[in-house]
C-alpha positions as CSV (number, residue, x, y, z in Angstrom):
1,M,-112.5,-33.9,276.0
2,Y,-114.2,-37.2,276.4
3,V,-112.4,-40.4,275.1
4,H,-114.8,-42.4,272.8
5,G,-115.8,-45.0,275.4
6,G,-116.6,-41.9,278.1
7,R,-118.6,-40.2,275.3
8,I,-120.8,-43.4,274.7
9,R,-121.3,-43.8,278.3
10,G,-122.1,-40.0,278.9
11,L,-124.7,-40.4,275.8
12,A,-126.1,-43.3,277.2
13,A,-126.7,-41.5,280.6
14,V,-128.1,-38.4,279.3
15,C,-130.7,-40.6,277.0
16,S,-131.6,-42.8,279.9
17,W,-132.3,-39.7,282.3
18,T,-134.1,-37.9,279.7
19,V,-136.5,-40.8,279.0
20,L,-137.1,-41.3,282.3
21,L,-137.8,-37.6,283.3
22,V,-139.6,-36.4,280.2
23,V,-141.3,-39.4,279.0
24,L,-141.7,-42.2,281.5
25,L,-142.9,-40.2,284.7
26,P,-145.1,-37.6,282.7
27,T,-146.7,-40.7,281.2
28,L,-147.3,-42.5,284.6
29,I,-148.8,-39.5,285.8
30,L,-151.0,-38.9,282.7
31,H,-152.0,-42.3,282.3
32,S,-153.8,-42.7,285.6
33,L,-155.8,-39.5,284.9
34,D,-158.9,-38.6,282.6
35,A,-156.9,-35.9,281.1
36,R,-158.6,-32.9,279.6
37,F,-156.3,-31.3,277.0
38,G,-156.1,-27.6,276.5
39,G,-153.7,-24.8,275.5
40,A,-152.5,-24.7,279.2
41,L,-151.7,-28.2,279.7
42,A,-149.9,-28.1,276.1
43,L,-147.7,-25.5,277.3
44,Q,-147.0,-27.4,280.6
45,C,-145.9,-30.1,278.4
46,V,-143.0,-28.0,277.0
47,I,-142.2,-27.2,280.8
48,V,-142.0,-30.7,281.5
49,V,-139.7,-31.1,278.8
50,H,-137.5,-28.1,279.2
51,S,-137.0,-28.6,283.1
52,G,-136.6,-32.6,282.7
53,G,-134.3,-32.1,279.9
54,A,-132.1,-29.7,282.0
55,L,-132.2,-31.7,284.8
56,A,-131.1,-34.7,283.1
57,R,-128.2,-32.6,281.9
58,V,-127.1,-31.7,285.2
59,L,-127.3,-35.2,286.6
60,T,-125.1,-36.4,283.9
61,D,-122.8,-33.2,283.6
62,V,-118.7,-34.1,283.8
63,K,-118.7,-31.0,286.6
64,V,-120.6,-30.7,289.5
65,R,-123.3,-28.1,289.2
66,I,-125.0,-28.3,292.7
67,V,-126.6,-24.8,292.5
68,A,-128.3,-25.6,289.1
69,F,-129.4,-28.9,290.3
70,G,-131.5,-27.4,293.2
71,F,-133.0,-25.0,290.7
72,W,-134.1,-27.8,288.3
73,L,-135.3,-29.9,290.8
74,F,-137.6,-27.7,292.2
75,S,-138.8,-26.6,288.7
76,Y,-139.3,-30.1,287.3
77,V,-141.1,-31.5,290.6
78,W,-143.2,-28.5,291.6
79,L,-143.6,-26.6,288.7
80,G,-143.5,-29.2,285.9
81,L,-145.0,-32.7,287.1
82,A,-147.3,-31.4,289.9
83,P,-149.1,-28.6,287.4
84,L,-149.3,-31.2,284.7
85,A,-151.6,-33.3,287.0
86,M,-153.5,-30.2,288.1
87,L,-154.2,-29.1,284.5
88,A,-155.2,-32.6,283.4
89,T,-157.8,-33.0,285.6
90,D,-158.6,-29.4,286.8
91,T,-158.3,-30.4,290.5
92,Y,-156.0,-28.3,292.6
93,P,-154.9,-28.4,296.5
94,R,-156.6,-25.2,297.4
95,G,-160.0,-23.9,297.0
96,F,-159.4,-20.7,294.8
97,I,-159.7,-21.8,291.0
98,V,-159.1,-19.7,288.0
99,D,-160.4,-19.8,284.4
100,D,-158.5,-21.5,281.4
101,K,-156.8,-17.7,280.5
102,T,-155.2,-17.1,283.8
103,A,-154.1,-20.7,283.8
104,F,-152.4,-20.6,280.4
105,A,-150.9,-17.3,281.6
106,A,-149.8,-18.7,284.7
107,T,-148.1,-21.5,282.7
108,A,-146.4,-19.1,280.4
109,V,-145.1,-17.2,283.7
110,V,-143.2,-20.1,284.8
111,E,-141.7,-21.0,281.1
112,T,-140.2,-17.5,280.9
113,G,-138.8,-17.8,284.1
114,L,-137.3,-21.0,283.1
115,L,-136.1,-19.5,279.6
116,A,-134.5,-16.6,281.4
117,Y,-132.7,-18.9,283.7
118,S,-131.2,-20.8,280.9
119,L,-130.6,-18.0,279.1
120,G,-128.4,-16.2,282.1
121,A,-126.9,-19.4,282.7
122,A,-125.7,-20.1,279.3
123,L,-124.2,-16.4,278.7
124,S,-122.4,-16.9,282.2
125,G,-121.0,-20.1,281.1
126,S,-119.6,-18.8,277.7
127,R,-117.6,-16.3,280.0
128,A,-116.4,-18.9,282.4
129,H,-112.9,-18.6,281.1
130,R,-112.9,-15.0,282.2
131,D,-111.7,-14.0,285.7
132,S,-114.2,-13.3,288.8
133,T,-113.1,-10.1,290.6
134,V,-115.9,-10.3,292.8
135,L,-117.4,-13.9,293.6
136,E,-113.9,-16.0,293.3
137,P,-112.0,-13.9,295.6
138,L,-115.2,-14.2,298.1
139,L,-115.6,-17.9,297.7
140,A,-112.1,-18.7,298.0
141,R,-111.9,-17.1,301.4
142,R,-110.6,-19.9,304.0
143,M,-112.4,-20.7,307.3
144,A,-110.4,-19.3,310.1
145,P,-109.8,-21.7,313.2
146,V,-110.3,-19.5,315.8
147,R,-113.3,-17.8,314.4
148,V,-115.0,-21.1,313.9
149,L,-114.3,-22.1,317.6
150,L,-116.0,-19.0,318.8
151,L,-119.0,-19.5,316.6
152,C,-119.2,-23.0,318.3
153,G,-119.1,-21.0,321.7
154,L,-121.8,-18.8,320.3
155,A,-123.9,-21.6,319.2
156,L,-123.7,-23.4,322.6
157,L,-124.6,-20.2,324.6
158,L,-127.6,-19.4,322.2
159,A,-128.8,-23.0,323.0
160,A,-128.7,-22.5,326.7
161,A,-130.5,-19.1,326.3
162,L,-133.2,-19.9,323.6
163,I,-134.1,-23.7,324.2
164,P,-135.9,-22.9,327.2
165,G,-137.9,-20.0,325.7
166,Q,-138.8,-22.7,322.9
167,G,-140.4,-25.0,325.1
168,G,-137.3,-27.2,326.4
169,V,-135.6,-30.1,324.6
170,A,-138.7,-32.3,324.9
171,T,-140.8,-29.7,322.5
172,F,-138.2,-30.0,319.7
173,F,-139.2,-34.1,319.6
174,A,-143.1,-33.7,320.0
175,S,-144.3,-31.8,316.6
176,R,-144.1,-28.5,314.8
177,Q,-147.4,-27.6,316.0
178,A,-145.9,-28.3,319.9
179,A,-142.8,-26.1,319.0
180,N,-144.8,-23.2,317.6
181,E,-147.3,-23.4,320.4
182,A,-144.8,-23.6,323.3
183,A,-142.8,-20.7,321.7
184,S,-146.0,-18.2,321.4
185,T,-146.8,-19.0,324.7
186,A,-143.3,-18.6,326.3
187,A,-142.6,-15.2,324.5
188,Q,-144.8,-12.2,324.2
189,A,-143.1,-10.9,321.1
190,D,-144.7,-10.9,317.8
191,S,-144.6,-13.6,315.4
192,A,-141.7,-12.3,313.4
193,T,-139.5,-11.7,316.5
194,R,-140.3,-15.4,317.5
195,A,-139.4,-16.6,314.0
196,M,-136.1,-14.9,313.9
197,A,-135.5,-16.2,317.6
198,A,-135.5,-19.8,316.2
199,W,-133.3,-19.1,313.1
200,C,-130.8,-17.4,315.6
201,L,-131.2,-20.8,317.4
202,S,-130.9,-23.1,314.3
203,V,-128.6,-21.3,312.2
204,P,-125.6,-20.9,314.0
205,A,-125.8,-24.3,315.3
206,F,-125.7,-25.7,311.9
207,W,-123.1,-23.7,310.6
208,A,-120.7,-24.5,313.6
209,L,-121.1,-28.3,312.9
210,V,-120.3,-27.9,308.9
211,A,-117.7,-25.4,309.8
212,L,-115.9,-27.3,312.4
213,A,-116.0,-30.6,310.5
214,H,-114.3,-28.8,307.4
215,V,-111.9,-26.2,309.4
216,P,-108.3,-26.9,307.5
217,R,-105.3,-27.7,309.6
218,I,-102.6,-25.2,310.5
219,K,-99.1,-25.5,310.8
220,D,-98.7,-24.7,314.4
221,G,-101.1,-25.4,317.3
222,D,-102.8,-28.2,315.1
223,R,-102.8,-30.8,318.2
224,T,-104.7,-28.6,320.5
225,L,-107.5,-27.7,317.8
226,R,-107.7,-31.5,317.0
227,G,-108.3,-32.1,320.6
228,V,-110.9,-29.2,320.8
229,R,-112.5,-30.3,317.5
230,W,-113.1,-33.8,318.6
231,I,-114.8,-32.7,321.8
232,L,-117.0,-30.5,320.1
233,L,-118.3,-32.6,317.4
234,P,-120.3,-34.7,319.3
235,V,-121.9,-32.0,321.2
236,L,-123.0,-30.2,318.2
237,L,-124.2,-33.2,316.5
238,V,-126.5,-33.5,319.5
239,L,-127.4,-29.8,319.6
240,N,-128.2,-30.3,315.5
241,A,-130.2,-33.3,316.0
242,I,-132.2,-31.2,318.7
243,V,-133.0,-27.9,317.1
244,N,-132.9,-29.0,313.4
245,N,-134.5,-32.3,313.2
246,P,-137.4,-32.9,310.9
247,I,-140.1,-33.2,313.6
248,S,-140.1,-29.8,314.9
249,Q,-138.5,-27.7,311.8
250,P,-139.8,-27.5,308.3
251,R,-139.2,-30.5,306.2
252,F,-137.1,-27.8,303.7
253,W,-134.8,-26.5,306.3
254,A,-134.1,-29.8,307.9
255,G,-133.4,-31.3,304.4
256,T,-131.0,-28.2,303.7
257,V,-129.0,-29.0,306.7
258,L,-128.8,-32.7,306.2
259,L,-128.0,-32.4,302.4
260,T,-125.3,-29.6,303.1
261,V,-123.7,-31.8,306.0
262,V,-123.7,-34.5,303.4
263,F,-122.7,-32.8,300.0
264,A,-119.9,-30.5,301.8
265,F,-117.7,-33.5,302.2
266,P,-114.9,-33.5,299.6
267,A,-115.9,-37.1,298.1
268,M,-119.3,-35.6,297.3
269,R,-117.4,-33.0,295.0
270,R,-116.4,-35.6,292.6
271,P,-119.0,-36.0,289.5
272,R,-119.7,-39.5,290.1
273,A,-120.7,-39.4,293.7
274,F,-122.6,-36.1,293.4
275,R,-124.7,-38.1,290.4
276,V,-125.5,-41.0,292.9
277,G,-126.4,-38.3,295.7
278,A,-128.3,-36.2,293.3
279,A,-130.3,-39.4,291.9
280,A,-131.0,-40.4,295.7
281,I,-132.6,-36.9,296.4
282,M,-134.6,-37.3,293.3
283,V,-136.2,-40.5,294.5
284,T,-136.4,-39.2,298.1
285,V,-138.3,-36.0,296.9
286,L,-140.6,-38.2,294.8
287,V,-141.4,-41.0,297.0
288,V,-140.7,-39.8,300.6
289,F,-141.2,-36.2,300.8
290,P,-145.0,-36.2,300.6
291,Y,-145.2,-38.5,303.6
292,S,-142.8,-36.7,305.6
293,D,-145.0,-34.2,307.3
294,Y,-146.5,-37.1,309.5
295,F,-144.8,-35.0,312.7
296,R,-146.4,-31.8,311.7
297,Y,-149.4,-31.8,314.2
298,D,-150.0,-33.4,317.6
299,K,-152.7,-35.5,316.1
300,R,-151.4,-37.7,313.6
301,E,-153.5,-39.3,310.9
302,P,-152.6,-42.8,309.5
303,V,-150.4,-42.8,306.3
304,H,-152.1,-43.6,303.2
305,V,-150.1,-44.1,300.2
306,V,-151.7,-42.7,296.9
307,S,-150.4,-42.3,293.7
308,L,-148.2,-39.3,292.5
309,A,-151.0,-37.9,290.4
310,E,-153.2,-37.6,293.5
311,Q,-150.4,-36.4,295.8
312,F,-149.9,-33.5,293.2
313,T,-153.5,-32.6,293.3
314,T,-154.4,-32.8,296.8
315,N,-151.3,-32.1,299.0
316,G,-151.0,-28.3,300.0
317,D,-147.0,-28.9,299.8
318,Y,-147.5,-28.8,295.8
319,D,-149.5,-25.6,295.7
320,A,-146.6,-23.3,294.1
321,Y,-148.2,-23.5,290.7
322,Q,-151.6,-22.7,292.2
323,Q,-150.2,-19.7,294.0
324,I,-148.7,-18.6,290.6
325,Q,-152.3,-18.4,289.3
326,T,-153.7,-16.7,292.1
327,G,-151.0,-14.0,291.9
328,I,-151.8,-13.6,288.1
329,S,-155.4,-13.2,289.1
330,Y,-154.5,-10.6,291.8
331,V,-152.5,-8.5,289.3
332,H,-155.4,-8.5,287.0
333,E,-157.3,-7.0,289.4
334,N,-155.2,-4.9,291.3
335,G,-152.4,-4.2,288.7
336,F,-148.6,-4.4,289.1
337,T,-146.9,-3.1,292.5
338,P,-143.2,-1.9,291.8
339,T,-142.7,-0.7,295.5
340,A,-143.0,-4.5,296.7
341,A,-139.6,-5.1,295.3
342,L,-138.1,-2.8,298.2
343,G,-139.5,-5.3,301.1
344,P,-137.1,-8.0,300.6
345,P,-133.9,-6.2,300.5
346,L,-135.2,-3.9,303.5
347,F,-136.7,-6.5,305.5
348,F,-135.0,-5.3,308.7
349,V,-136.8,-2.1,308.8
350,P,-139.7,-2.3,311.3
351,R,-143.2,-1.2,310.2
352,S,-143.2,1.4,313.0
353,V,-140.6,3.2,311.0
354,W,-142.0,2.4,307.7
355,P,-145.7,2.2,307.8
356,G,-146.2,1.7,304.1
357,K,-143.8,-1.4,304.2
358,P,-145.1,-4.1,301.3
359,A,-146.9,-7.1,302.9
360,D,-145.8,-10.6,302.6
361,A,-146.8,-11.9,299.2
362,G,-148.0,-15.0,300.6
363,I,-150.2,-13.4,302.9
364,L,-151.0,-11.1,300.0
365,L,-152.4,-13.9,298.0
366,A,-154.3,-15.6,300.8
367,G,-156.1,-12.6,301.2
368,H,-156.9,-12.3,297.5
369,A,-158.0,-16.0,297.5
370,G,-160.4,-15.5,300.6
371,Y,-158.5,-18.2,302.4
372,T,-158.7,-18.2,306.3
373,F,-155.1,-18.8,307.0
374,D,-152.0,-16.9,305.2
375,N,-149.2,-19.3,305.8
376,L,-148.7,-19.8,302.2
377,S,-145.8,-20.1,299.7
378,A,-145.4,-17.1,296.8
379,P,-143.1,-18.6,294.5
380,L,-140.3,-16.3,293.2
381,W,-142.0,-16.5,289.4
382,V,-145.3,-14.8,290.9
383,E,-143.7,-12.2,293.0
384,S,-141.1,-11.2,290.7
385,Y,-143.9,-11.0,288.2
386,M,-146.0,-8.9,290.4
387,W,-143.4,-6.2,290.7
388,A,-143.6,-5.2,287.1
389,G,-144.4,-8.2,284.6
390,I,-142.4,-9.9,282.5
391,P,-139.4,-7.4,282.5
392,S,-139.0,-8.0,286.1
393,L,-139.5,-11.7,285.9
394,A,-136.8,-11.8,283.0
395,I,-134.3,-9.8,284.8
396,V,-134.3,-11.7,288.0
397,F,-134.4,-15.3,286.7
398,G,-131.6,-14.1,284.3
399,L,-129.5,-13.0,286.9
400,I,-130.1,-16.1,289.1
401,G,-129.1,-18.5,286.2
402,A,-126.2,-16.3,285.4
403,V,-124.7,-16.3,289.2
404,G,-125.9,-19.8,289.7
405,R,-123.6,-20.9,286.7
406,R,-120.8,-18.6,287.8
407,V,-120.9,-20.1,291.3
408,D,-120.9,-23.5,290.2
409,D,-117.6,-22.8,287.9
410,I,-115.9,-21.3,290.7
411,R,-116.7,-24.2,293.1
412,N,-115.4,-26.6,290.5
413,R,-112.1,-24.5,289.8
414,L,-111.7,-24.6,293.8
415,R,-112.5,-28.2,294.6
416,G,-109.2,-29.0,295.5
417,Q,-108.7,-26.5,298.2
418,P,-110.4,-27.8,301.5
419,G,-112.0,-25.2,304.1
420,T,-112.9,-22.5,301.6
421,L,-116.3,-20.8,301.8
422,A,-117.1,-22.4,298.2
423,A,-116.7,-25.9,300.0
424,V,-119.1,-25.4,302.5
425,L,-121.6,-22.3,301.3
426,V,-122.3,-23.3,297.9
427,P,-124.1,-26.6,299.1
428,G,-126.1,-24.6,301.6
429,F,-127.2,-22.2,299.2
430,A,-127.8,-24.8,296.4
431,F,-130.4,-26.6,298.8
432,Y,-132.1,-23.5,300.5
433,Q,-132.6,-22.6,297.1
434,L,-135.9,-24.8,297.3
435,I,-137.2,-22.7,300.3
436,L,-136.0,-19.5,298.0
437,L,-137.9,-20.4,295.0
438,R,-140.7,-21.5,297.0
439,G,-141.3,-18.3,298.7
440,S,-142.3,-15.7,300.1
441,L,-139.1,-13.5,300.1
442,M,-140.2,-11.5,303.0
443,A,-140.8,-14.9,304.9
444,I,-137.3,-16.1,303.8
445,V,-134.9,-13.3,303.4
446,G,-134.1,-13.0,307.0
447,P,-133.1,-16.4,307.6
448,L,-131.2,-16.1,304.0
449,A,-129.1,-13.1,305.3
450,L,-128.1,-15.1,308.4
451,L,-127.2,-18.1,306.6
452,L,-124.8,-16.1,304.1
453,A,-123.5,-13.8,306.8
454,I,-122.3,-16.4,309.2
455,P,-119.9,-18.3,307.0
456,L,-118.4,-14.9,305.7
457,V,-117.9,-13.9,309.3
458,I,-115.8,-17.0,310.0
459,T,-113.7,-16.7,307.2
460,T,-110.6,-14.9,306.1
461,K,-109.2,-13.4,302.7
462,G,-107.7,-16.4,300.6
463,R,-105.8,-16.9,297.6
464,P,-107.7,-18.6,294.5
465,R,-105.5,-21.4,293.3
466,R,-106.7,-22.9,289.9
467,T,-106.9,-26.2,289.2
468,A,-104.1,-27.4,286.8
469,G,-105.2,-28.6,283.1
470,P,-104.7,-31.8,281.6
471,A,-101.9,-30.5,279.6
472,V,-100.1,-28.8,282.9
473,R,-100.7,-32.1,284.6
474,R,-99.1,-34.5,282.1
475,A,-96.2,-32.3,281.9
476,A,-95.9,-32.0,285.5
477,A,-96.0,-35.9,285.9
478,G,-92.7,-36.4,284.2
479,S,-90.9,-33.0,286.1
480,A,-88.8,-32.8,289.2
481,P,-90.7,-32.6,292.5
482,T,-92.0,-29.5,293.3
483,T,-90.9,-27.3,296.4
484,E,-94.2,-25.9,297.1
485,P,-95.7,-26.7,300.4
486,I,-98.3,-29.2,300.8
487,E,-101.8,-28.1,300.3
488,A,-103.9,-27.9,303.7
489,R,-106.2,-30.8,304.5
490,P,-109.4,-31.0,306.6
491,L,-108.7,-32.1,310.0
492,G,-109.3,-35.7,310.6
493,T,-108.2,-36.8,307.0
494,G,-105.5,-39.1,306.2
495,G,-102.1,-38.3,304.9
496,P,-98.9,-36.4,306.2
497,R,-99.4,-33.5,307.9
498,P,-98.2,-30.2,306.3
């Protein structure tokens, strides 16, 4: 419970963030436009209030809710502010334009997903005092030093085997276009196989670095492990600078790597540090992200700084809402496709075995819109809507909200236990969420499976220990010293060795 001064400071922070996100930023966008008001724009204002208010609540919460932050950040920027500018001017990044009725339906789909997510999170939060029989034991798993070292060796072997096939080290510092062209020239496999090979290079290198930085001390053999760690850490830092840099990798993935490394550290599990870091991410996403594709192509255009409203209405990076409109139009013409829901969980089944395997939703929408390119997003809102309409949309986002809230709560309960799966996997998933929400599922579910599987392999069963409540801590302060063993610390931290 807050003390009186803390309550005032908390209320002031909530009000400040709410005014900034719900009033000032939307007003700044609309003020520079000759807005045309209508039903879709009115409903879009509701989305801005909903997502902005939820984001303000996460940014001022007394607990670190990093999964919720990832969800509401994407919702507020890509499906809140960006569509606000598009609907106000009837200007969109892509060429496919829909009528007002379809635009209103797309806006309603977005708000339905947000409501389902909020309801799922609220219901899960009301049951937070109950034990989690699946998620908590899973997230309490502890990293095994030997397995972590084996992963480090595997990452280095994969780098030695795959980097030459990707064009060599120099290609990773040229551009994404150069990296893709070099990989397609060197390999005769199809694009899906090449993409999976690239992920098999990037993801193990990323997890090897994060796991090695957070592997806990052990009672015996700690000196040897410490020596190996300090030898491998610089090597893995260099490897990640090569294979996971923002020059040759998509910005969403490079951002996931960097933010996971930063937010996995114990200091960032404290509410104040998290709030500062989250605020910095907000500024970066709004100010830096639109210009961070400078290295995407070999021929680089001069950087022209324009207003946020112009970025939202002309930059294809913000096409999520327009893709939802395209998906609504597709459903109007072709109906729902329930069998498409089988594609993502069965992504590993080859098309030679499953001739009727569903197509990637982004490619499907690109074909419907008549684009000559098909490397497009398909936000989870429209992809789940295309399966069975509002019911499938509500179920998907209700589950995401419930699981996300439970994961955040469990991570907070385990925050005093270093080396757990929760300490490293939850930040990784929280920021990968932006890729997941942007879609399409068929394009990202393979890397997502790899992202989740590797941490499970390098951990062993742990025993969750709950953080003591205030009353217990006050009673313990005046009691005799405990004889329980000192809690394990990550390698390299100060304090006595256990």
